[in-house]
C-alpha positions as CSV (number, residue, x, y, z in Angstrom):
1,M,-74.9,-38.2,-9.2
2,N,-71.2,-37.9,-9.0
3,Y,-68.6,-40.6,-8.6
4,T,-68.3,-40.5,-4.8
5,E,-72.1,-40.6,-4.3
6,F,-72.4,-43.4,-6.9
7,T,-69.8,-45.6,-5.4
8,D,-71.0,-45.0,-1.8
9,N,-74.5,-46.2,-3.0
10,I,-73.0,-49.3,-4.5
11,K,-71.2,-50.2,-1.3
12,S,-74.4,-49.5,0.7
13,Y,-76.5,-51.7,-1.5
14,M,-74.0,-54.5,-1.2
15,E,-73.1,-53.8,2.5
16,I,-69.5,-54.1,1.6
17,D,-66.8,-51.6,2.5
18,A,-63.8,-50.2,0.7
19,T,-61.5,-52.9,1.9
20,V,-63.2,-55.3,-0.6
21,F,-64.7,-52.8,-3.1
22,T,-61.5,-50.9,-3.8
23,P,-61.4,-48.1,-6.4
24,T,-59.9,-50.6,-8.9
25,V,-62.6,-53.2,-8.3
26,L,-65.4,-50.6,-8.5
27,G,-63.7,-49.2,-11.6
28,N,-63.9,-52.6,-13.3
29,F,-67.6,-52.9,-12.4
30,I,-68.3,-49.5,-13.9
31,L,-66.4,-50.1,-17.1
32,V,-68.2,-53.4,-17.7
33,A,-71.6,-51.8,-16.9
34,E,-71.0,-48.8,-19.1
35,N,-70.0,-51.0,-22.0
36,R,-73.1,-53.2,-21.5
37,I,-75.4,-50.1,-21.6
38,M,-73.8,-48.7,-24.7
39,R,-74.4,-52.1,-26.5
40,D,-77.9,-52.4,-25.2
41,V,-79.2,-48.9,-26.1
42,D,-78.7,-46.5,-29.0
43,L,-78.1,-43.3,-27.0
44,D,-78.1,-39.9,-28.7
45,A,-75.7,-38.7,-25.9
46,F,-72.9,-40.7,-27.5
47,K,-73.3,-39.4,-31.1
48,E,-70.4,-37.3,-32.3
49,Y,-69.3,-35.5,-35.5
50,D,-65.8,-34.9,-36.8
51,I,-64.6,-33.1,-40.0
52,A,-61.1,-33.8,-41.4
53,T,-59.4,-32.1,-44.3
54,I,-57.6,-34.6,-46.5
55,G,-54.9,-33.5,-48.9
56,T,-52.8,-36.6,-49.5
57,T,-52.9,-39.5,-51.9
58,Q,-53.4,-42.0,-49.0
59,P,-56.8,-43.8,-49.0
60,K,-56.7,-44.3,-45.2
61,I,-57.8,-41.8,-42.6
62,A,-57.6,-42.1,-38.8
63,V,-60.8,-42.1,-36.8
64,P,-61.3,-39.9,-33.7
65,S,-60.4,-41.1,-30.3
66,G,-63.2,-43.1,-28.7
67,F,-64.6,-44.2,-32.0
68,L,-67.0,-47.2,-31.9
69,F,-68.6,-47.3,-35.3
70,A,-69.6,-45.0,-38.1
71,R,-73.2,-43.7,-38.6
72,Y,-72.4,-42.1,-42.0
73,L,-69.5,-40.5,-43.9
74,Q,-69.9,-37.5,-46.2
75,Y,-67.6,-36.1,-48.8
76,I,-67.6,-32.2,-48.9
77,P,-66.2,-30.8,-52.2
78,T,-65.2,-27.2,-52.6
79,N,-68.6,-26.3,-54.1
80,G,-70.2,-27.5,-50.8
81,N,-72.5,-30.0,-52.3
82,R,-72.3,-32.9,-49.9
83,V,-72.2,-36.5,-51.1
84,F,-72.9,-39.5,-48.8
85,L,-70.3,-42.2,-49.2
86,E,-71.6,-45.8,-49.4
87,Q,-70.2,-48.3,-46.9
88,R,-68.5,-51.5,-48.3
89,D,-66.2,-54.2,-47.0
90,I,-62.4,-54.1,-47.5
91,S,-62.4,-56.9,-50.1
92,F,-64.7,-54.8,-52.3
93,M,-62.5,-51.7,-51.7
94,T,-59.2,-53.3,-52.7
95,E,-60.8,-54.7,-55.8
96,Y,-62.4,-51.4,-56.7
97,T,-59.2,-49.4,-56.2
98,V,-56.4,-51.4,-57.8
99,N,-53.9,-48.5,-57.8
100,T,-54.5,-45.7,-55.3
101,A,-51.7,-43.7,-56.8
102,T,-53.6,-43.1,-60.1
103,S,-57.1,-42.7,-58.6
104,S,-58.5,-39.2,-58.9
105,A,-62.2,-39.6,-58.9
106,T,-64.7,-38.3,-56.4
107,P,-64.7,-40.5,-53.2
108,K,-67.7,-42.8,-53.4
109,Y,-67.1,-45.7,-50.9
110,Y,-65.7,-46.2,-47.4
111,A,-64.9,-49.2,-45.2
112,L,-63.5,-49.9,-41.8
113,W,-59.9,-50.9,-42.4
114,D,-59.3,-51.6,-38.7
115,Q,-60.8,-50.2,-35.4
116,S,-58.8,-46.9,-35.8
117,T,-58.7,-46.4,-39.6
118,L,-61.2,-45.8,-42.4
119,Y,-60.5,-46.7,-46.0
120,I,-61.7,-44.3,-48.7
121,A,-62.2,-45.2,-52.4
122,P,-61.4,-43.8,-54.8
123,A,-58.9,-41.4,-53.0
124,L,-58.2,-38.0,-54.5
125,T,-54.7,-37.4,-55.6
126,G,-52.5,-34.3,-56.0
127,S,-52.7,-31.1,-53.9
128,L,-56.5,-30.8,-54.0
129,N,-57.8,-30.6,-50.4
130,Y,-61.2,-31.9,-49.5
131,Q,-63.2,-32.5,-46.4
132,L,-64.9,-35.6,-44.9
133,E,-67.5,-35.3,-42.2
134,L,-67.8,-38.4,-40.1
135,A,-70.9,-39.1,-37.9
136,Y,-70.1,-41.8,-35.4
137,F,-70.8,-43.2,-32.0
138,R,-68.1,-42.7,-29.4
139,R,-67.2,-44.7,-26.3
140,T,-68.3,-42.9,-23.2
141,T,-65.7,-41.5,-20.8
142,Q,-65.7,-43.7,-17.8
143,L,-67.1,-42.5,-14.5
144,S,-64.1,-42.1,-12.1
145,V,-62.4,-39.9,-9.6
146,A,-60.9,-37.9,-12.5
147,N,-64.2,-37.8,-14.3
148,P,-66.7,-37.5,-11.5
149,N,-69.8,-36.9,-13.6
150,T,-71.0,-38.6,-16.9
151,W,-74.1,-38.5,-18.9
152,L,-75.2,-41.8,-17.5
153,S,-74.5,-40.9,-13.9
154,D,-76.4,-37.7,-14.2
155,N,-79.3,-38.7,-16.5
156,A,-79.7,-42.4,-16.0
157,P,-78.2,-43.3,-12.5
158,E,-80.7,-46.1,-12.0
159,V,-79.6,-47.8,-15.2
160,L,-75.9,-47.5,-14.3
161,T,-76.6,-48.5,-10.7
162,Y,-78.4,-51.8,-11.5
163,A,-75.8,-52.6,-14.2
164,V,-73.0,-52.2,-11.7
165,L,-74.9,-54.2,-9.0
166,V,-75.2,-57.1,-11.4
167,E,-71.4,-57.1,-11.8
168,A,-70.9,-56.7,-8.0
169,Y,-73.1,-59.7,-7.2
170,L,-71.3,-61.8,-9.7
171,F,-68.0,-60.7,-8.1
172,T,-69.2,-61.6,-4.6
173,K,-71.0,-64.7,-5.6
174,G,-74.1,-63.5,-3.9
175,P,-77.5,-65.2,-3.7
176,L,-78.9,-66.0,-7.2
177,D,-82.4,-64.8,-6.3
178,V,-81.0,-61.3,-5.4
179,L,-78.9,-61.3,-8.5
180,A,-82.0,-62.1,-10.5
181,Q,-83.8,-59.1,-8.9
182,F,-81.0,-56.7,-9.9
183,Q,-80.9,-58.2,-13.4
184,Q,-84.7,-57.6,-13.7
185,R,-84.4,-54.1,-12.4
186,Y,-81.6,-53.4,-14.9
187,T,-83.7,-54.9,-17.8
188,Y,-86.7,-52.7,-16.8
189,S,-84.7,-49.5,-16.4
190,V,-82.8,-49.9,-19.6
191,Q,-86.0,-50.6,-21.5
192,Q,-87.5,-47.4,-20.1
193,M,-84.4,-45.4,-21.2
194,A,-84.6,-47.0,-24.6
195,M,-88.2,-45.9,-25.0
196,E,-87.2,-42.4,-24.0
197,Q,-84.1,-42.2,-26.2
198,Q,-85.1,-44.3,-29.2
199,G,-88.8,-43.6,-29.1
200,R,-90.1,-40.4,-27.7
201,G,-86.8,-38.6,-28.1
202,R,-86.8,-39.2,-31.9
203,R,-90.4,-38.3,-32.6
204,D,-91.6,-35.0,-34.0
205,E,-95.0,-33.9,-32.7
206,F,-95.7,-32.0,-36.0
207,R,-94.9,-35.0,-38.2
208,D,-95.7,-37.9,-36.0
209,G,-98.5,-36.4,-33.8
210,M,-98.8,-36.5,-30.1
211,L,-98.3,-39.8,-28.3
212,R,-101.7,-41.3,-27.3
213,V,-102.4,-44.2,-25.0
214,P,-105.6,-46.0,-25.7
215,L,-107.8,-46.1,-22.6
216,V,-110.1,-49.0,-21.8
217,S,-113.7,-47.8,-21.4
218,N,-116.3,-50.3,-20.4
219,P,-119.8,-49.6,-21.7
220,P,-122.5,-49.0,-19.1
221,P,-124.7,-51.9,-18.1
222,Y,-127.7,-50.8,-20.2
223,A,-125.5,-50.7,-23.3
224,R,-124.6,-54.3,-22.7
225,G,-128.3,-55.3,-22.5
226,V,-128.2,-56.0,-18.7
């Protein structure tokens, strides 16, 4: 479902035209709804990977645009034998690496310095280049006129629709019983998506076996002694 189709549906649901639901207002609804969905469900669609070549003495590296949080960080030496770095907090890192200018050991730890920077310890020095592979979750690109299709609008339009309708009803101060219905529909649809993404989508039939649903089978009357 593209942006025009989606926003037309929202206006139809709400029976409110574009004089009230302007592109700016609808854009705010969509932004809040998309952020809510990303916090409610661990979606594979928002996983990303980035490799950076580091060749300076600085222990800090910038994260990619749209970075939300790290899944893991790997150090890739020249021999190709990858090493997972352990995540720590900044207080540990600054105590561990007292002088970054004299540190030359293999990177072992990482921490989030701020929302746009990772801190590596210990940091390599000199001219030796090495690579870091960052696996992370990124912020989704918002559904808009300039970006008319997103993963959510194409693959989970019902989840996005009900999340936006909740925001729209809060905006219009609509009846609480209708708001409760939209909230219930959102809760149900997001749970269904979570089962698909975090359950069935992450199973391996060879390792985990096929999904089986137990069926209730009542015994015949004679088996119950009737």
